[in-house]
C-alpha positions, 0 to 999 in steps of 0.5 A, a space after each residue: 596681372 595689374 595694369 602698372 606691372 603690365 605697363 612695365 613689361 616688354 619684349 624686344 629683339 636685341 644685339 649685345 654690344 657690350 657687357 660688364 660685370 656688376 658685383 658677384 653675379 650680375 652683368 650690365 649690358 648695352 644692347 641695340 634694339 629695333 624699337 628702343 635703340 641703344 638700351 642699358 640693361 641688367 641681367 641679374 644672376 647672369 654670372 652664376 654657373 646655373 644661370 638661365 640668362 648668362 649663356 645667351 648674352 654673349 657679345 654680338 648675340 642676337 636675342 629676344 629679351 623679355 624685360 621689366 622697366 626699372 628705375 635706372 636699368 631695365 631688368 632681363 626676365 628671360 632670353 631666347 636666342 635668335 642667332 649666336 653668330 658662332 663663327 665670330 668666336 673662332 675667327 679672330 679677324 671676324 671677331 675684331 670687325 664685329 667688335 668694331 661694329 659694336 663700338 661704332 653703334 655704341 658710340 654714334 647712337 644715343 640712348 633710347 633713340 630708335 632707328 630700326 635701320 641701324 639694327 638691321 644693318 648691324 644684324 645683317 653685317 654680323 650675319 655676313 661675318 658669321 657666314 665667312 664673307 670677307 671682313 674688310 668688305 663687310 666693314 666698309 659696307 657697314 661703316 658707309 651704311 651706318 654713316 648714311 643711316 645716321 645722316 653723315 653720308 658723303 654728298 656725291 651728287 651736289 656741291 655742299 657749298 653751292 648746291 650745284 650738280 657735280 
């Protein structure tokens, strides 16, 4: 394999945040990865009936991706399932909370800004929902954890104006 192609190939774990159709057979995905942060990618042919990619790229799926760097979007070359979180597809309340988590991560993070703690928080929160833990409590834990991780957490030890202990 020549050096330039090797430099363009990479592997990463990812959680699918958003998916939208492109053309007749392709799908554009927004995923969150531990090493690259939020990344927009394309899964060519993912909507075809015999696609080897499509079944694994559902919302909230945690997957291992092999990608090739593209000019605008990186291209999925293969995918392996880590956790599909199957209960999220049958429990409407858990699904709604998972969608809320994905929306927060998508809207509060920047493209290609790595934050492994965000990935771990999202992964563990989706697993808790999938295990049947009360969605309301999981959501509050996720929201506070995300705010703190991104630097927006509440200050409860000192006054933010004068810096005196409370």
